mmCIF file as Biopython writes it, N, C-alpha, C and O atoms, coordinates in Angstrom:
data_model
#
loop_
_atom_site.group_PDB
_atom_site.id
_atom_site.type_symbol
_atom_site.label_atom_id
_atom_site.label_alt_id
_atom_site.label_comp_id
_atom_site.label_asym_id
_atom_site.label_entity_id
_atom_site.label_seq_id
_atom_site.pdbx_PDB_ins_code
_atom_site.Cartn_x
_atom_site.Cartn_y
_atom_site.Cartn_z
_atom_site.occupancy
_atom_site.B_iso_or_equiv
_atom_site.auth_seq_id
_atom_site.auth_asym_id
_atom_site.pdbx_PDB_model_num
ATOM 1   N N  . MET A ? 1  ? 88.889  119.940 107.767 1.0 0.0 1  A 1 
ATOM 2   C CA . MET A ? 1  ? 88.988  118.822 106.844 1.0 0.0 1  A 1 
ATOM 3   C C  . MET A ? 1  ? 88.092  117.693 107.338 1.0 0.0 1  A 1 
ATOM 4   O O  . MET A ? 1  ? 88.195  117.280 108.493 1.0 0.0 1  A 1 
ATOM 5   N N  . THR A ? 2  ? 87.224  117.199 106.482 1.0 0.0 2  A 1 
ATOM 6   C CA . THR A ? 2  ? 86.326  116.111 106.829 1.0 0.0 2  A 1 
ATOM 7   C C  . THR A ? 2  ? 86.931  114.792 106.373 1.0 0.0 2  A 1 
ATOM 8   O O  . THR A ? 2  ? 87.448  114.687 105.260 1.0 0.0 2  A 1 
ATOM 9   N N  . THR A ? 3  ? 86.863  113.796 107.230 1.0 0.0 3  A 1 
ATOM 10  C CA . THR A ? 3  ? 87.381  112.475 106.887 1.0 0.0 3  A 1 
ATOM 11  C C  . THR A ? 3  ? 86.211  111.568 106.571 1.0 0.0 3  A 1 
ATOM 12  O O  . THR A ? 3  ? 85.251  111.482 107.338 1.0 0.0 3  A 1 
ATOM 13  N N  . HIS A ? 4  ? 86.295  110.896 105.445 1.0 0.0 4  A 1 
ATOM 14  C CA . HIS A ? 4  ? 85.267  109.945 105.045 1.0 0.0 4  A 1 
ATOM 15  C C  . HIS A ? 4  ? 85.883  108.557 105.016 1.0 0.0 4  A 1 
ATOM 16  O O  . HIS A ? 4  ? 87.055  108.394 104.677 1.0 0.0 4  A 1 
ATOM 17  N N  . THR A ? 5  ? 85.099  107.574 105.369 1.0 0.0 5  A 1 
ATOM 18  C CA . THR A ? 5  ? 85.575  106.195 105.279 1.0 0.0 5  A 1 
ATOM 19  C C  . THR A ? 5  ? 84.556  105.375 104.511 1.0 0.0 5  A 1 
ATOM 20  O O  . THR A ? 5  ? 83.369  105.701 104.469 1.0 0.0 5  A 1 
ATOM 21  N N  . ALA A ? 6  ? 85.044  104.312 103.911 1.0 0.0 6  A 1 
ATOM 22  C CA . ALA A ? 6  ? 84.175  103.391 103.185 1.0 0.0 6  A 1 
ATOM 23  C C  . ALA A ? 6  ? 84.790  102.007 103.280 1.0 0.0 6  A 1 
ATOM 24  O O  . ALA A ? 6  ? 86.010  101.862 103.347 1.0 0.0 6  A 1 
ATOM 25  N N  . ARG A ? 7  ? 83.948  101.004 103.284 1.0 0.0 7  A 1 
ATOM 26  C CA . ARG A ? 7  ? 84.405  99.627  103.370 1.0 0.0 7  A 1 
ATOM 27  C C  . ARG A ? 7  ? 84.583  99.068  101.964 1.0 0.0 7  A 1 
ATOM 28  O O  . ARG A ? 7  ? 83.772  99.316  101.072 1.0 0.0 7  A 1 
ATOM 29  N N  . LEU A ? 8  ? 85.651  98.314  101.788 1.0 0.0 8  A 1 
ATOM 30  C CA . LEU A ? 8  ? 85.920  97.616  100.541 1.0 0.0 8  A 1 
ATOM 31  C C  . LEU A ? 8  ? 86.066  96.138  100.880 1.0 0.0 8  A 1 
ATOM 32  O O  . LEU A ? 8  ? 86.990  95.750  101.595 1.0 0.0 8  A 1 
ATOM 33  N N  . SER A ? 9  ? 85.166  95.322  100.374 1.0 0.0 9  A 1 
ATOM 34  C CA . SER A ? 9  ? 85.215  93.890  100.663 1.0 0.0 9  A 1 
ATOM 35  C C  . SER A ? 9  ? 85.642  93.123  99.424  1.0 0.0 9  A 1 
ATOM 36  O O  . SER A ? 9  ? 85.022  93.233  98.366  1.0 0.0 9  A 1 
ATOM 37  N N  . LEU A ? 10 ? 86.700  92.351  99.565  1.0 0.0 10 A 1 
ATOM 38  C CA . LEU A ? 10 ? 87.214  91.522  98.480  1.0 0.0 10 A 1 
ATOM 39  C C  . LEU A ? 10 ? 87.565  90.150  99.032  1.0 0.0 10 A 1 
ATOM 40  O O  . LEU A ? 10 ? 88.012  90.035  100.173 1.0 0.0 10 A 1 
ATOM 41  N N  . ARG A ? 11 ? 87.371  89.140  98.256  1.0 0.0 11 A 1 
ATOM 42  C CA . ARG A ? 11 ? 87.834  87.805  98.633  1.0 0.0 11 A 1 
ATOM 43  C C  . ARG A ? 11 ? 89.206  87.610  98.016  1.0 0.0 11 A 1 
ATOM 44  O O  . ARG A ? 11 ? 89.346  87.505  96.797  1.0 0.0 11 A 1 
ATOM 45  N N  . GLN A ? 12 ? 90.216  87.563  98.870  1.0 0.0 12 A 1 
ATOM 46  C CA . GLN A ? 12 ? 91.589  87.415  98.403  1.0 0.0 12 A 1 
ATOM 47  C C  . GLN A ? 12 ? 92.313  86.415  99.288  1.0 0.0 12 A 1 
ATOM 48  O O  . GLN A ? 12 ? 91.915  86.147  100.422 1.0 0.0 12 A 1 
ATOM 49  N N  . ASN A ? 13 ? 93.390  85.872  98.733  1.0 0.0 13 A 1 
ATOM 50  C CA . ASN A ? 13 ? 94.191  84.980  99.559  1.0 0.0 13 A 1 
ATOM 51  C C  . ASN A ? 13 ? 94.956  85.806  100.595 1.0 0.0 13 A 1 
ATOM 52  O O  . ASN A ? 13 ? 95.094  87.018  100.432 1.0 0.0 13 A 1 
ATOM 53  N N  . PRO A ? 14 ? 95.449  85.173  101.646 1.0 0.0 14 A 1 
ATOM 54  C CA . PRO A ? 14 ? 96.112  85.922  102.724 1.0 0.0 14 A 1 
ATOM 55  C C  . PRO A ? 14 ? 97.301  86.769  102.266 1.0 0.0 14 A 1 
ATOM 56  O O  . PRO A ? 14 ? 97.524  87.851  102.808 1.0 0.0 14 A 1 
ATOM 57  N N  . ALA A ? 15 ? 98.055  86.304  101.293 1.0 0.0 15 A 1 
ATOM 58  C CA . ALA A ? 15 ? 99.215  87.074  100.824 1.0 0.0 15 A 1 
ATOM 59  C C  . ALA A ? 15 ? 98.767  88.387  100.182 1.0 0.0 15 A 1 
ATOM 60  O O  . ALA A ? 15 ? 99.375  89.429  100.426 1.0 0.0 15 A 1 
ATOM 61  N N  . VAL A ? 16 ? 97.735  88.350  99.383  1.0 0.0 16 A 1 
ATOM 62  C CA . VAL A ? 16 ? 97.231  89.567  98.736  1.0 0.0 16 A 1 
ATOM 63  C C  . VAL A ? 16 ? 96.622  90.499  99.783  1.0 0.0 16 A 1 
ATOM 64  O O  . VAL A ? 16 ? 96.800  91.716  99.724  1.0 0.0 16 A 1 
ATOM 65  N N  . LYS A ? 17 ? 95.904  89.914  100.739 1.0 0.0 17 A 1 
ATOM 66  C CA . LYS A ? 17 ? 95.326  90.728  101.812 1.0 0.0 17 A 1 
ATOM 67  C C  . LYS A ? 17 ? 96.425  91.450  102.586 1.0 0.0 17 A 1 
ATOM 68  O O  . LYS A ? 17 ? 96.270  92.626  102.916 1.0 0.0 17 A 1 
ATOM 69  N N  . GLU A ? 18 ? 97.530  90.771  102.880 1.0 0.0 18 A 1 
ATOM 70  C CA . GLU A ? 18 ? 98.649  91.373  103.595 1.0 0.0 18 A 1 
ATOM 71  C C  . GLU A ? 18 ? 99.291  92.486  102.761 1.0 0.0 18 A 1 
ATOM 72  O O  . GLU A ? 18 ? 99.672  93.526  103.298 1.0 0.0 18 A 1 
ATOM 73  N N  . TRP A ? 19 ? 99.408  92.266  101.445 1.0 0.0 19 A 1 
ATOM 74  C CA . TRP A ? 19 ? 99.976  93.281  100.558 1.0 0.0 19 A 1 
ATOM 75  C C  . TRP A ? 19 ? 99.135  94.554  100.600 1.0 0.0 19 A 1 
ATOM 76  O O  . TRP A ? 19 ? 99.673  95.656  100.700 1.0 0.0 19 A 1 
ATOM 77  N N  . PHE A ? 20 ? 97.800  94.395  100.524 1.0 0.0 20 A 1 
ATOM 78  C CA . PHE A ? 20 ? 96.917  95.560  100.596 1.0 0.0 20 A 1 
ATOM 79  C C  . PHE A ? 20 ? 97.043  96.262  101.941 1.0 0.0 20 A 1 
ATOM 80  O O  . PHE A ? 20 ? 97.069  97.492  101.997 1.0 0.0 20 A 1 
ATOM 81  N N  . ALA A ? 21 ? 97.120  95.498  103.017 1.0 0.0 21 A 1 
ATOM 82  C CA . ALA A ? 21 ? 97.236  96.086  104.348 1.0 0.0 21 A 1 
ATOM 83  C C  . ALA A ? 21 ? 98.525  96.899  104.476 1.0 0.0 21 A 1 
ATOM 84  O O  . ALA A ? 21 ? 98.513  98.002  105.022 1.0 0.0 21 A 1 
ATOM 85  N N  . ARG A ? 22 ? 99.641  96.354  103.971 1.0 0.0 22 A 1 
ATOM 86  C CA . ARG A ? 22 ? 100.907 97.071  104.049 1.0 0.0 22 A 1 
ATOM 87  C C  . ARG A ? 22 ? 100.895 98.315  103.161 1.0 0.0 22 A 1 
ATOM 88  O O  . ARG A ? 22 ? 101.450 99.352  103.522 1.0 0.0 22 A 1 
ATOM 89  N N  . ALA A ? 23 ? 100.259 98.197  102.000 1.0 0.0 23 A 1 
ATOM 90  C CA . ALA A ? 23 ? 100.200 99.344  101.080 1.0 0.0 23 A 1 
ATOM 91  C C  . ALA A ? 23 ? 99.349  100.475 101.662 1.0 0.0 23 A 1 
ATOM 92  O O  . ALA A ? 23 ? 99.595  101.646 101.372 1.0 0.0 23 A 1 
ATOM 93  N N  . ALA A ? 24 ? 98.363  100.134 102.470 1.0 0.0 24 A 1 
ATOM 94  C CA . ALA A ? 24 ? 97.470  101.145 103.039 1.0 0.0 24 A 1 
ATOM 95  C C  . ALA A ? 24 ? 98.080  101.849 104.250 1.0 0.0 24 A 1 
ATOM 96  O O  . ALA A ? 24 ? 97.599  102.911 104.645 1.0 0.0 24 A 1 
ATOM 97  N N  . GLU A ? 25 ? 99.120  101.282 104.840 1.0 0.0 25 A 1 
ATOM 98  C CA . GLU A ? 25 ? 99.716  101.844 106.049 1.0 0.0 25 A 1 
ATOM 99  C C  . GLU A ? 25 ? 100.557 103.103 105.827 1.0 0.0 25 A 1 
ATOM 100 O O  . GLU A ? 25 ? 100.497 104.016 106.650 1.0 0.0 25 A 1 
ATOM 101 N N  . PRO A ? 26 ? 101.347 103.185 104.734 1.0 0.0 26 A 1 
ATOM 102 C CA . PRO A ? 26 ? 102.243 104.345 104.614 1.0 0.0 26 A 1 
ATOM 103 C C  . PRO A ? 26 ? 101.488 105.665 104.526 1.0 0.0 26 A 1 
ATOM 104 O O  . PRO A ? 26 ? 100.413 105.757 103.932 1.0 0.0 26 A 1 
ATOM 105 N N  . ILE A ? 27 ? 102.071 106.653 105.120 1.0 0.0 27 A 1 
ATOM 106 C CA . ILE A ? 27 ? 101.562 108.018 105.004 1.0 0.0 27 A 1 
ATOM 107 C C  . ILE A ? 27 ? 102.468 108.736 104.016 1.0 0.0 27 A 1 
ATOM 108 O O  . ILE A ? 27 ? 103.688 108.760 104.182 1.0 0.0 27 A 1 
ATOM 109 N N  . VAL A ? 28 ? 101.875 109.309 103.005 1.0 0.0 28 A 1 
ATOM 110 C CA . VAL A ? 28 ? 102.637 110.007 101.972 1.0 0.0 28 A 1 
ATOM 111 C C  . VAL A ? 28 ? 102.451 111.502 102.181 1.0 0.0 28 A 1 
ATOM 112 O O  . VAL A ? 28 ? 101.326 111.998 102.227 1.0 0.0 28 A 1 
ATOM 113 N N  . ILE A ? 29 ? 103.548 112.203 102.305 1.0 0.0 29 A 1 
ATOM 114 C CA . ILE A ? 29 ? 103.508 113.654 102.489 1.0 0.0 29 A 1 
ATOM 115 C C  . ILE A ? 29 ? 104.086 114.298 101.234 1.0 0.0 29 A 1 
ATOM 116 O O  . ILE A ? 29 ? 105.225 114.040 100.845 1.0 0.0 29 A 1 
ATOM 117 N N  . LEU A ? 30 ? 103.279 115.131 100.621 1.0 0.0 30 A 1 
ATOM 118 C CA . LEU A ? 30 ? 103.688 115.804 99.393  1.0 0.0 30 A 1 
ATOM 119 C C  . LEU A ? 30 ? 103.886 117.285 99.650  1.0 0.0 30 A 1 
ATOM 120 O O  . LEU A ? 30 ? 103.219 117.884 100.494 1.0 0.0 30 A 1 
ATOM 121 N N  . SER A ? 31 ? 104.812 117.858 98.909  1.0 0.0 31 A 1 
ATOM 122 C CA . SER A ? 31 ? 104.975 119.309 98.952  1.0 0.0 31 A 1 
ATOM 123 C C  . SER A ? 31 ? 103.786 119.947 98.237  1.0 0.0 31 A 1 
ATOM 124 O O  . SER A ? 31 ? 102.985 119.253 97.611  1.0 0.0 31 A 1 
ATOM 125 N N  . GLU A ? 32 ? 103.680 121.252 98.331  1.0 0.0 32 A 1 
ATOM 126 C CA . GLU A ? 32 ? 102.595 121.951 97.640  1.0 0.0 32 A 1 
ATOM 127 C C  . GLU A ? 32 ? 102.676 121.714 96.130  1.0 0.0 32 A 1 
ATOM 128 O O  . GLU A ? 32 ? 101.658 121.478 95.479  1.0 0.0 32 A 1 
ATOM 129 N N  . GLU A ? 33 ? 103.884 121.779 95.583  1.0 0.0 33 A 1 
ATOM 130 C CA . GLU A ? 33 ? 104.079 121.542 94.141  1.0 0.0 33 A 1 
ATOM 131 C C  . GLU A ? 33 ? 103.714 120.109 93.771  1.0 0.0 33 A 1 
ATOM 132 O O  . GLU A ? 33 ? 103.031 119.881 92.773  1.0 0.0 33 A 1 
ATOM 133 N N  . GLU A ? 34 ? 104.159 119.154 94.559  1.0 0.0 34 A 1 
ATOM 134 C CA . GLU A ? 34 ? 103.835 117.743 94.275  1.0 0.0 34 A 1 
ATOM 135 C C  . GLU A ? 34 ? 102.340 117.497 94.369  1.0 0.0 34 A 1 
ATOM 136 O O  . GLU A ? 34 ? 101.779 116.754 93.564  1.0 0.0 34 A 1 
ATOM 137 N N  . SER A ? 35 ? 101.697 118.111 95.341  1.0 0.0 35 A 1 
ATOM 138 C CA . SER A ? 35 ? 100.245 117.978 95.490  1.0 0.0 35 A 1 
ATOM 139 C C  . SER A ? 35 ? 99.524  118.525 94.264  1.0 0.0 35 A 1 
ATOM 140 O O  . SER A ? 35 ? 98.593  117.907 93.747  1.0 0.0 35 A 1 
ATOM 141 N N  . ARG A ? 36 ? 99.970  119.698 93.806  1.0 0.0 36 A 1 
ATOM 142 C CA . ARG A ? 36 ? 99.337  120.305 92.623  1.0 0.0 36 A 1 
ATOM 143 C C  . ARG A ? 36 ? 99.502  119.414 91.402  1.0 0.0 36 A 1 
ATOM 144 O O  . ARG A ? 36 ? 98.550  119.199 90.651  1.0 0.0 36 A 1 
ATOM 145 N N  . ARG A ? 37 ? 100.728 118.887 91.200  1.0 0.0 37 A 1 
ATOM 146 C CA . ARG A ? 37 ? 100.980 118.020 90.048  1.0 0.0 37 A 1 
ATOM 147 C C  . ARG A ? 37 ? 100.160 116.744 90.129  1.0 0.0 37 A 1 
ATOM 148 O O  . ARG A ? 37 ? 99.644  116.274 89.115  1.0 0.0 37 A 1 
ATOM 149 N N  . PHE A ? 38 ? 100.034 116.176 91.330  1.0 0.0 38 A 1 
ATOM 150 C CA . PHE A ? 38 ? 99.245  114.962 91.515  1.0 0.0 38 A 1 
ATOM 151 C C  . PHE A ? 38 ? 97.771  115.226 91.186  1.0 0.0 38 A 1 
ATOM 152 O O  . PHE A ? 38 ? 97.154  114.453 90.454  1.0 0.0 38 A 1 
ATOM 153 N N  . LEU A ? 39 ? 97.214  116.300 91.715  1.0 0.0 39 A 1 
ATOM 154 C CA . LEU A ? 39 ? 95.816  116.622 91.445  1.0 0.0 39 A 1 
ATOM 155 C C  . LEU A ? 39 ? 95.591  116.954 89.976  1.0 0.0 39 A 1 
ATOM 156 O O  . LEU A ? 39 ? 94.561  116.588 89.411  1.0 0.0 39 A 1 
ATOM 157 N N  . ASP A ? 40 ? 96.535  117.637 89.357  1.0 0.0 40 A 1 
ATOM 158 C CA . ASP A ? 40 ? 96.429  117.913 87.917  1.0 0.0 40 A 1 
ATOM 159 C C  . ASP A ? 40 ? 96.403  116.617 87.118  1.0 0.0 40 A 1 
ATOM 160 O O  . ASP A ? 40 ? 95.646  116.492 86.156  1.0 0.0 40 A 1 
ATOM 161 N N  . ALA A ? 41 ? 97.226  115.657 87.514  1.0 0.0 41 A 1 
ATOM 162 C CA . ALA A ? 41 ? 97.257  114.363 86.819  1.0 0.0 41 A 1 
ATOM 163 C C  . ALA A ? 41 ? 95.929  113.628 86.975  1.0 0.0 41 A 1 
ATOM 164 O O  . ALA A ? 41 ? 95.456  112.990 86.035  1.0 0.0 41 A 1 
ATOM 165 N N  . LEU A ? 42 ? 95.330  113.716 88.161  1.0 0.0 42 A 1 
ATOM 166 C CA . LEU A ? 42 ? 94.031  113.073 88.378  1.0 0.0 42 A 1 
ATOM 167 C C  . LEU A ? 42 ? 92.938  113.724 87.540  1.0 0.0 42 A 1 
ATOM 168 O O  . LEU A ? 42 ? 92.024  113.051 87.063  1.0 0.0 42 A 1 
ATOM 169 N N  . ASP A ? 43 ? 93.040  115.035 87.365  1.0 0.0 43 A 1 
ATOM 170 C CA . ASP A ? 43 ? 92.031  115.768 86.599  1.0 0.0 43 A 1 
ATOM 171 C C  . ASP A ? 43 ? 92.188  115.618 85.091  1.0 0.0 43 A 1 
ATOM 172 O O  . ASP A ? 43 ? 91.239  115.853 84.344  1.0 0.0 43 A 1 
ATOM 173 N N  . ALA A ? 44 ? 93.378  115.229 84.637  1.0 0.0 44 A 1 
ATOM 174 C CA . ALA A ? 44 ? 93.645  115.134 83.197  1.0 0.0 44 A 1 
ATOM 175 C C  . ALA A ? 44 ? 92.898  113.944 82.596  1.0 0.0 44 A 1 
ATOM 176 O O  . ALA A ? 44 ? 92.803  112.893 83.231  1.0 0.0 44 A 1 
ATOM 177 N N  . PRO A ? 45 ? 92.371  114.095 81.390  1.0 0.0 45 A 1 
ATOM 178 C CA . PRO A ? 45 ? 91.705  112.967 80.737  1.0 0.0 45 A 1 
ATOM 179 C C  . PRO A ? 45 ? 92.706  111.844 80.465  1.0 0.0 45 A 1 
ATOM 180 O O  . PRO A ? 45 ? 93.860  112.096 80.121  1.0 0.0 45 A 1 
ATOM 181 N N  . PHE A ? 46 ? 92.249  110.615 80.623  1.0 0.0 46 A 1 
ATOM 182 C CA . PHE A ? 46 ? 93.108  109.452 80.407  1.0 0.0 46 A 1 
ATOM 183 C C  . PHE A ? 46 ? 93.410  109.289 78.925  1.0 0.0 46 A 1 
ATOM 184 O O  . PHE A ? 46 ? 92.508  109.372 78.092  1.0 0.0 46 A 1 
ATOM 185 N N  . GLN A ? 47 ? 94.662  109.060 78.598  1.0 0.0 47 A 1 
ATOM 186 C CA . GLN A ? 47 ? 95.094  108.833 77.224  1.0 0.0 47 A 1 
ATOM 187 C C  . GLN A ? 47 ? 95.796  107.476 77.141  1.0 0.0 47 A 1 
ATOM 188 O O  . GLN A ? 47 ? 96.945  107.358 77.566  1.0 0.0 47 A 1 
ATOM 189 N N  . PRO A ? 48 ? 95.129  106.450 76.603  1.0 0.0 48 A 1 
ATOM 190 C CA . PRO A ? 48 ? 95.775  105.136 76.515  1.0 0.0 48 A 1 
ATOM 191 C C  . PRO A ? 48 ? 96.968  105.170 75.554  1.0 0.0 48 A 1 
ATOM 192 O O  . PRO A ? 48 ? 96.934  105.843 74.524  1.0 0.0 48 A 1 
ATOM 193 N N  . ASN A ? 49 ? 98.024  104.427 75.917  1.0 0.0 49 A 1 
ATOM 194 C CA . ASN A ? 49 ? 99.189  104.358 75.041  1.0 0.0 49 A 1 
ATOM 195 C C  . ASN A ? 49 ? 98.985  103.262 73.991  1.0 0.0 49 A 1 
ATOM 196 O O  . ASN A ? 49 ? 97.964  102.576 74.006  1.0 0.0 49 A 1 
ATOM 197 N N  . ALA A ? 50 ? 99.932  103.096 73.097  1.0 0.0 50 A 1 
ATOM 198 C CA . ALA A ? 50 ? 99.803  102.161 71.980  1.0 0.0 50 A 1 
ATOM 199 C C  . ALA A ? 50 ? 99.638  100.717 72.459  1.0 0.0 50 A 1 
ATOM 200 O O  . ALA A ? 50 ? 98.835  99.970  71.899  1.0 0.0 50 A 1 
ATOM 201 N N  . LYS A ? 51 ? 100.392 100.316 73.491  1.0 0.0 51 A 1 
ATOM 202 C CA . LYS A ? 51 ? 100.290 98.941  73.996  1.0 0.0 51 A 1 
ATOM 203 C C  . LYS A ? 51 ? 98.903  98.659  74.552  1.0 0.0 51 A 1 
ATOM 204 O O  . LYS A ? 51 ? 98.348  97.584  74.323  1.0 0.0 51 A 1 
ATOM 205 N N  . LEU A ? 52 ? 98.339  99.616  75.283  1.0 0.0 52 A 1 
ATOM 206 C CA . LEU A ? 52 ? 97.002  99.421  75.835  1.0 0.0 52 A 1 
ATOM 207 C C  . LEU A ? 52 ? 95.964  99.366  74.722  1.0 0.0 52 A 1 
ATOM 208 O O  . LEU A ? 52 ? 95.048  98.545  74.776  1.0 0.0 52 A 1 
ATOM 209 N N  . LYS A ? 53 ? 96.090  100.219 73.721  1.0 0.0 53 A 1 
ATOM 210 C CA . LYS A ? 53 ? 95.163  100.184 72.599  1.0 0.0 53 A 1 
ATOM 211 C C  . LYS A ? 53 ? 95.198  98.841  71.890  1.0 0.0 53 A 1 
ATOM 212 O O  . LYS A ? 53 ? 94.159  98.305  71.507  1.0 0.0 53 A 1 
ATOM 213 N N  . LYS A ? 54 ? 96.415  98.291  71.716  1.0 0.0 54 A 1 
ATOM 214 C CA . LYS A ? 54 ? 96.570  96.996  71.069  1.0 0.0 54 A 1 
ATOM 215 C C  . LYS A ? 54 ? 95.918  95.891  71.902  1.0 0.0 54 A 1 
ATOM 216 O O  . LYS A ? 54 ? 95.234  95.023  71.359  1.0 0.0 54 A 1 
ATOM 217 N N  . ALA A ? 55 ? 96.129  95.925  73.215  1.0 0.0 55 A 1 
ATOM 218 C CA . ALA A ? 55 ? 95.528  94.928  74.100  1.0 0.0 55 A 1 
ATOM 219 C C  . ALA A ? 55 ? 94.009  95.017  74.093  1.0 0.0 55 A 1 
ATOM 220 O O  . ALA A ? 55 ? 93.328  93.992  74.082  1.0 0.0 55 A 1 
ATOM 221 N N  . LEU A ? 56 ? 93.480  96.221  74.098  1.0 0.0 56 A 1 
ATOM 222 C CA . LEU A ? 56 ? 92.034  96.390  74.048  1.0 0.0 56 A 1 
ATOM 223 C C  . LEU A ? 56 ? 91.464  95.909  72.723  1.0 0.0 56 A 1 
ATOM 224 O O  . LEU A ? 56 ? 90.376  95.335  72.683  1.0 0.0 56 A 1 
ATOM 225 N N  . ALA A ? 57 ? 92.190  96.139  71.648  1.0 0.0 57 A 1 
ATOM 226 C CA . ALA A ? 57 ? 91.745  95.678  70.334  1.0 0.0 57 A 1 
ATOM 227 C C  . ALA A ? 57 ? 91.668  94.150  70.303  1.0 0.0 57 A 1 
ATOM 228 O O  . ALA A ? 57 ? 90.737  93.581  69.732  1.0 0.0 57 A 1 
ATOM 229 N N  . ARG A ? 58 ? 92.653  93.492  70.920  1.0 0.0 58 A 1 
ATOM 230 C CA . ARG A ? 58 ? 92.621  92.016  70.983  1.0 0.0 58 A 1 
ATOM 231 C C  . ARG A ? 58 ? 91.423  91.516  71.751  1.0 0.0 58 A 1 
ATOM 232 O O  . ARG A ? 58 ? 90.831  90.503  71.379  1.0 0.0 58 A 1 
ATOM 233 N N  . LEU A ? 59 ? 91.051  92.204  72.817  1.0 0.0 59 A 1 
ATOM 234 C CA . LEU A ? 59 ? 89.898  91.787  73.606  1.0 0.0 59 A 1 
ATOM 235 C C  . LEU A ? 59 ? 88.600  91.887  72.828  1.0 0.0 59 A 1 
ATOM 236 O O  . LEU A ? 59 ? 87.713  91.046  72.976  1.0 0.0 59 A 1 
ATOM 237 N N  . THR A ? 60 ? 88.489  92.908  72.006  1.0 0.0 60 A 1 
ATOM 238 C CA . THR A ? 60 ? 87.234  93.097  71.271  1.0 0.0 60 A 1 
ATOM 239 C C  . THR A ? 60 ? 87.146  92.250  70.012  1.0 0.0 60 A 1 
ATOM 240 O O  . THR A ? 60 ? 86.056  92.090  69.462  1.0 0.0 60 A 1 
ATOM 241 N N  . THR A ? 61 ? 88.268  91.700  69.537  1.0 0.0 61 A 1 
ATOM 242 C CA . THR A ? 61 ? 88.230  90.888  68.327  1.0 0.0 61 A 1 
ATOM 243 C C  . THR A ? 61 ? 88.244  89.398  68.608  1.0 0.0 61 A 1 
ATOM 244 O O  . THR A ? 61 ? 87.954  88.607  67.711  1.0 0.0 61 A 1 
ATOM 245 N N  . ASP A ? 62 ? 88.573  88.990  69.828  1.0 0.0 62 A 1 
ATOM 246 C CA . ASP A ? 62 ? 88.613  87.551  70.161  1.0 0.0 62 A 1 
ATOM 247 C C  . ASP A ? 62 ? 87.250  87.018  70.470  1.0 0.0 62 A 1 
ATOM 248 O O  . ASP A ? 62 ? 87.104  85.832  70.768  1.0 0.0 62 A 1 
#
């Protein structure tokens, strides 16, 4: 298994920076079934729901 790293630079206030740091720390272990379902979800085409479509419509008409 090859590990890749990349830098992400954002200007954020300290509270948001701390939130990102804490969110990046957990290690998530998935079963084989959970892994398959997760990867299938990533591969599936995105389907916006009605609320998102409405919000996008407002953005394009304002």
